[in-house]
N, C-alpha and C positions, 0 to 999 in steps of 0.2 A: 471465325464463323464463314460458312461457305457462300459462295456467290450464285448459288441456285436461285435464290430468291429475287436476284437482280437480272435474271435473264428472259428475254422475250420468247414466248413459245412459238412465235412465228419465224423469227430470224435466229433464235438460239443464241443471240448475243446479249452483252449487257445493255440494259434499256438505253435508249436515246429518246429523251422527251417522253417519260413513261405517262400513261392514262390509264384509269381503272374504270371498268364497267360495274354495273350494279351487281353482278354475281361475285365481285371481288377479284376477278381476274385482270392481271395488267399486262399491257402491250406497249410496245413503241408506238408513238402517235402515227407515224407514217405507215407503219406496218399494219396497224389496225385500219387506217383509212384505205389502204389498197384492198385489204381484205373485204370491208364492207362494200366497197365498190364493185366487188367481183360477186357479191351475193345480189342478184337482181331482185329476188323476192323481198330482201330486207329493205332495199331502196324503195320499191314500191309500197311496202307496208310502213315505211316511216319508223324503222326501229333498228337497233344496232345488234346484230348477233354476236355472241361470244364465240370465238374460234376454238375455244376448249371445251365448253360444256354446252354450247348451243342456246343458252338462255338469252332472251332478248331483253335489252335496255331501251325503255322508252325515251324518245327525245322531246324536249320542250318546246323546240321550234321546228315543228314538222314541215313548215313550209320553206325553211332554208336549205342550203346545200349540205352534202354529206360532210364537208370539210367544217362547217359550222358546228355540225353535232359533235365531231370528234374534238375540236378545239374547245368546246364547253366542258369536256371532261377533265378531271383533275387526278393526279396520282393519289392513292391512299397514303394516309399518315404513316402507315407501316412502311410501305415502300419509300416514302419521302424521309423517314428516319434513316433507312438503311442507306439511301443514296447519300445522305449528309455524312453518316459515317464513313461511307466508301471514299467520298471526295475528300474528307478530312484525313484520310490515310490509314484508318483503323482496319482496313482490308488488305494488310500487306501481303498476304499469302495469295492474292489473286494473280492469274497469268498476267504477263506484260501486255499481251494483245487486248486485254480488257480494261486497260487503263482508260479512264476517262479524260478527254481532252477539254479545254476551255470552249465554251461556245462560240463557234465562228459561223455557223449556218442556221436558217431558219429550219423548223421541224419539216417543211415540205421539201427540204434539200437534202434531207438525210439519206444518204446513199450506202445501202448495205453491200453493193456489189464490189466496193473498193475496200471493205473491211473497217471504214471509219465509224467510230462511235463517239457521238458528241452528246452533250448534255447541257441543259440550261440550268440556272439556278432554280430552287424548287419555288413554285408560287405559293404565296401564304394566303391565298383567297380562301374563304371560310375558316381562317385560322381560330381555332379553339385552344384555350390554355389547357395544356394536359395536367390533370391533378393527380399527384402521387398519393393515393390512398391505399390502404391494405385491401388485397384483393379478396372477395368474399365477404367484406364487411358490409352487411345489409344496412347498417345504420349509418354509414358514412354518406355524406352528402357531398354533391359535385357542384362546386361553385363555378360560375361562369363569370369570366373577366368581362366587365362592362364594356370595355373598349374592343376587345376581340371576341365577342359573344357569338353564339351560334346564330347565323343569320338566315332569313328565310330565303329559299330558292326563287320564289317568284317576285317577293317585294324585298330587293336587295339590301334596302337601308332599314328594314324592320327586323327586330330580333325575335328569334323563336322562343316562345314561352310555354306553349302548349302542345299536346299531341292528341289527334284524332285516333280513337282506337276503332273506329268503324272503317275509317278509309286508310288507316296505317300511314299517316303523314304528319310530319312535324308542322306546327302553325305559328304564325305571328298573329297578332290582334286582328289585323285587317282580314287575313284569311278565314279566321274563325268567325268574324262577324259576318262576311259576306257569303260564304260558301258551305259553312258547316254548322250552321244554326239547327238544332235539333240532334246533331250527332253526340256520340258519347265521348266528351273532351276532357282530357285530365292534364294537370299540371306536368310538364315534362321531367321535372324533378321527381315528381311521384312515380313516373313510368320507369325510373332507372332500374328498380328491382325486377320489373317484368322483362326489360331489355336483357338484364344480365341472365335471368332464368332461360330466356329464349336462345341466348348465344351459347349458353352451357349445353343445352340440348343439341344445338347445331354442331358443337364442338365435338360431342360424343357421337353423332351421326357421321361426321367426317372421320373420326377415329374408326368406326366401324366399316366404312368404305375403304379406308386404308388397309385395314386387316383383310377385307375380302379381296382387294387387290394384290396384296402381298402373297395370299394363298393361290390366287390365279396364276401368279407368276411362278411359284413354286411348283403348281401343278403342271405348267407348260413345259417347265425344265424337266420335270419327271416324264412327260410325254416324249420329250426329246431323247431321253435315255432309254426309254422303252422301244422307241422307234429304231434307234441305232442297234440295240440289242435284238430287236425282231427282225430287222434287215439281215444281220449276221446269222441267226438262226434259220431264216428262210433260205439264204445262200447255202448253208450246209445241207439242207434238205435238197436243194436242187442238184448239188455236187453229188450226192449219194444215188442219184437216179441214173438211168442208162438213156436219157433223153439226148436227142442229137443237137440240140440247140442250147447247152448250158451256159455259155458265154452270153448269148443274147438275153436270156432270162435273168441272169444275174445283173446285167446291166440295167434291164428294166427295173428290177427292185431297187437298185441305187438311185435310178431317176425318180422313182415314186417317193423313197424315203427322203431324198433330198428336197423334194418338193414340199413335203410335209413339214420338214425342219425349217426351211426358209419362211413358211407361213407362221410357224411357231415362234421363230425368232423375231418376225415383224409384229406379232401379238405381243411378245414379251416387251419390246421396245415401246409399244404403245401404252402397256400397262404401267412401265416404268415412268413414263412421263406422265400418266394420270397421277400416280402415286406422288411424284413431285409436285403436282398442282394441288392435290389434296394437303400435301404438307404446307405448302405456301399459304393455302386458305387457313388452315388450322392455325398456324403461327399468326397470321393476321388477326384472326378474331381473338386469340389469346392476348396479343399485344393490345388491341383495343380495349379489352376487359380489364386487364391488368393496369393499364395507364389510365383508364377511366377517361379515354377520349370520346367525348359526348358526340362529337361529329362522326367519328368512326362507327360508334355503338349504334346512332341513329341510322346511318346509312346501311349498316349490315342487317339491322331489324327489319327495315323497310324492304331490302332485298330478299330477305327470307320470308317476309309475310305476302309479297307479291309473287313469289316464285310458285309456278303451277304444279298442281299434283302430277302432271305428265313429266314435268321436268324432274321432279323427286323420284318418281318411278323409274325413269330411264337410268338414273345412277345407282339404283337400289341393288341390282344384281349384274355384276360384271362377269360372272362365270358362265355366261350364255354362249360362249365362243365354241361353236360346234367344229370338231376336227375329226377327220378319219382316225380310228382307233387302232387299226392293225393292217399289215400287209399279210396276207396269207398265200400259201401255195397248196394247191388242191390237185389231187389226183382221182379221177372217176372213170368208170367204163360203163357202157351200156350192154344191152343183151347181144348186140351185133358184132361186139368186140371192139369197138371204137372207144380209145382212151383219150380223155381230154386232160391236159395240164393246164392250170390257170394261175395267174398271178393277179390278186384283186386287192383292192383297198376298201375294207369293209367298217362299218360303224358297229356299234355295240347296242343291244337292246338297252342298256342302262341309259343311253341318250333317248329321252322320251319324246323326242321329235323325229326319231327315226321310224321307218316302216319295214315290215318283214316282206321279204321278196324270195319267192321260191327259187332256190339255186339248182337243185336236182332231186330226184326220187330214186330210192333204192328198193327194188323188188326183192322182197324176203322169201319168196317161194324157193323150195329146194326140191330136187328131183325125188327124194324119198319121202316127201310129205304126203300123209294120208288124208289130211284135211286142210281146209284154207287156214293159212296162219292167223293166229289172234295174238297180237304182240302186246302183251300185258305190260311190259317195261322196257325200257331202252338205256343204254349208257355208252359213253365214249371214253375209252381208256387211252391216255397218253403213254407212249413208249419211247425209249431212248433208241436212236437209230432209225432205220428205214424199214417198214413203214413207221411213221411217227405217231399214228393213232389206230385204234381198232374200234370198230362199231359192234356192240353186243345187244342182242334182243333175247327176250324171254318169250318164247312161243308156247302159249298156254294149251292150245289143241293139240299140236304135234309132240308135246313132251320133250322139247329140246332147247338147248342154248345155241343161238346162231351167232356167227361173228363174220365180219366183213371188212376188207381192207384192199388197198390197191398198193402193189409193191413193184418197182422195176418194169412199169409197163404192163403188169398183169393183174387182174381183178380176182381176189381170193374169196370164196365163200365156204365156211365151215359149219358142220353141225355137230353138237355133243349131246348125245341121247341121255335122258335123265330118267329116273325110275317112276316119276309121276309129273303132274303138271306144275310148271314154276311159276312164280308170282314176281317178287321184287328182286332187283339186283342192286347189291351194295359194293361200292368200290373200297376195298379195305386198305391196301398199301401197294403203291407201285403198280405191278401187273397182276396183282392177285384181287380176285372179285369172290363174292360170296352171293349164293342164289337161294331164296327160300322155296321149299318144296312141301307145301303145307299138308297135302293128302298123305304123305308118307311120314310126317313129323321129322322132317330133315332140313338141315341146311348144308348145301353143297358148297365147297371152296374150288375154285377154278384158277388156273395159271393161264396166262396169255403169252404165247411165245413167237409169234403173235396168234397162231392157232389156240382155240382153247383146249387145255390139258387138265383132265380131272385130277385133284390132289387128295381130297378127303371128304368124307360125310360125317356131320355132326348130328348125332341124334338128339332130339329134343323131347320133353315131356308134354309140349302142346303143340298144336298146328299153327305155326307162325306163318302169316301172310307178309304183313309189312315188314320191311328190313332195311336197316342202315347200319353204318359203322362210325361210331363217334371217336375211335381210336384204333390203332392198328391191331390190338389184341382184344377188342371189345366189339360186341355186336348189340343192336338195339332192336326188338322184334315185338310186333303187336299180333294178336290173334283175335278169333272171334269170340264176342262176349267176354272181354278181358277185365271186366269190373273197372272200366274207366282208367287203365293203365297199360303201359308197355313195360316189357321186361329187359333189363340190362344183363347181357350173357358174356361169359367168358368163350374162349374158342373150343371149349368142350361141350358147350351147351348148358352149363350151370347157370342157375339165375343168381345174379348179384344182388340186385334190387329191383323193385318195382317203382315206376314213375307216374305220377297222376297225370291224366290227359284230359282232365275236365269233361266236357260234354261228349267226348268221343269214345263210345263203347268198343266198337270192333275196328280197329285202324286198318284202312286199306293200304296206305302209302305214308312213308315216314321220309322226312328229310331234315338232315343236320345243317344249321346255318354256320357262317363264319365265326359267329360268336359264341358257338357250342349249344345254342338254343334248338329245340325240336319243334318241327312242324308236323302235325298229326292230322289226316283227313279220313273220312268215311264216306263212301259212295252214296249211302241212301240217307246222309245226314246234309243239310243244305248250309253247312258252316265247317270251318276248320278251326284248330286252336294252335297257338304258339306257347309253348311252356320251356321253363329253364330245365337244367339237368337234374335240379332238385324238385321238379313238379310244380313250381310256382306258375300260374297262368299268366302270361304276359298280355295276351289278347285273344279273343274269340271273333273270327271275322264272320259277321253275319250281315250280309248285304240288305238294303232296303227293300221293301216290297216292290216287286217289277224288276228288281236288279240282282235277285237272288241266284244262288248255285242250285242247279238241278241234280247235278252229279258229279262232284269234284273228284278228280283222280290224281294223276301224278303232279309233283312238285318239283321246283329246282329254283336255285337262287342265282342272282346275276353277280357281277364284279363289284357292284355297290351295296349289295345286300337286299335288293328288291326281290319280291317273290314272284314267280311265274307259276301259274296253276292252270291245269287243263280241266275244262267243264265238258264232260262226255256228251251230255244230253244238249246242251246248249250249242255245242260244236264250236268252241272258240277257246283261245288262250288269253288269260287275264294277267295283268300286272299289277302288283301291290307294292307299296313301300314296306320297309323292314318292320314298321310298326302296325301293319295291316291296313293301311288306307289305300282305298281304290285309286289306281293311276289311269288306267286306260284298258281298253280291249286290244290286245297286240295282234291278234289274227283272228278273223271272223269268217273268212272264205276258204274253200277248199279243203275243208275238214269234215270227214264222215266218221262220227263216234271216236274221236281221238281218245287215247288211253293213257298215253305217257309222254314225257318230254324230257330232254336234258339239253345242257350247253356244252360245247367243248371249249378248249383253252383259246381258241381263235374267235369265240363268241358266235359261231354258228348253232343255230337251234334245230334240234331233231325232234320230230313230233310223229308218233305212231298212228298210222290211219289204216285200219284193216291190216292187210297184209303187206303194207308199204310203210317205209319211213320217209317222210318228206323233210328235206334239209333247206333251211332258210338262212340267208344273209339279211343284214339290216343296211338300208341306205337312207341317206338323208335328202330327199328329193327336193325340199324346199331351198336348201342351199345350193343345190346344183342349178336349179332353175334361177335363182337370184344372180348367181355368179356366171350363168352361161357356160358351166363346166361340163365336162362329159365324164362318164363312169370310167374311173381309171382301172380298167380291166384288160389284161392281154390273155387270150386263150391260145394254146397250142395243141394241136392234135396228133395222133399217130395210132396205128393199129396196135391193139393189145388183145390178149385172150384170157377168158375165164379159166381159173384153175380150180 
């Protein structure tokens, strides 16, 4: 058996004079004494806080010294049994440094600084005979030895025979007659099934927390792998530029990534310690129930009954550790020709405590525009090489597709003229996109090199507005008054099948989720639907009165499957869960009739606002204010020209 159950969480060594709090966490007596003395609020409040979970143990002698409080504590029978096994030599695989010595010093003389580990013989106070009965046998009775019976904590010479279900405390006859007259009192023997059920639920709750903690550890390790890969990719992007300070920028990337990795490693260590503590608590409860130790069962039950809801909630969600999601390297230019290179640590919109911050704005006017641009849709396509991404917009009024990217210190803007007004852009595969042109009953395919290059025209039998690509050789298109359906097309425009869209008659926008489901919206309908590829309606998002959609437009999905939706007339961006439950308003300011949005691989959000595209990052200002940190951004500037 491992020695992990016999290690103090404060000194990390094998227990010396172990004592157990009401929450069932065990510490060395002197370690706990030093810890409690250091918590001024606990001394003033006359209670003993647990260094592991924070639950407070009430003291029976509030007027006495802290030393008396700690001395009154006894080790749990589980720890006692393990210590007995250890001292008898059954833990032969333990390291030599943890071997227990014969007691030579009192508890107050325990000196952890010199590595000594001393223990006393285990006290037999409150000794109850452990009855070996079949676990789970509700009919089995627990007999109490008349000599070593469960004794009252207040009246030391009186035997406990009853239990007050109102006050959650075991009683002797004297307690029952003096302070619990009128309470719901039951024989302690009859309470054993209730104790057992309660502890069974507690065990399951601990197992759930162990599973959550294991998932947190796995997620944190995945974050470390992603950060390492991210830093390498950003370094490659920097190397491909012609910027004058490559070495300095790469060093900054390394510094930022190492800072995040150090934080994550610390988080992993704390979660591993938490997991070990849960394991100890779980084994302790199982031991008490299996052995039918009435002393232990009673103690655990009372601690669970007195645990506040706040303590329970604090341990329910261990996944609330918010960390920077990504290091990004951006290149952008303004109209005057100034080019800014930036290394930034950004959050993800999936972190629901993050907030959108305007990063920069792209002016989509072109010299040959006849009208003010009306950007119906926007997409970002990632490319291999430099530049690593291209922004594309569908300009409805000027009948063109516009692309924007920054490369080697130069800002590039290109226009591809179309036969009629475009509507939605669908990313097909790699650098290939498709654009719906409903007025001419066409779908145009375009390759980004990174400049947009016309490839082919797909002639269709209907005027398709909404467009998405569920697979490299398939398109999903919706048209005006489409009989509550969208059409699945091949790349020649042939209809392969029609898919039910529920309440949506004339789809304006379509989005394919990571699960292959279809989101369909219509501007003049105050709801949208999610359907499977077979047309089964998963949900219809219809907000409550006063929270309704006025004009839903473009969709996108986050890295965790959440849905982002633009409401043009309410002028905001809404976030929903993948099951269609409202989460929050992501953005409510700085938007004037937004039409479309998208996310890039770095988590930046692009929203079309009239002739502009606003680009947003996500920050967690609450964490920065709590920790007193500054935003991890470094911006470098040099002159560049528009091409």
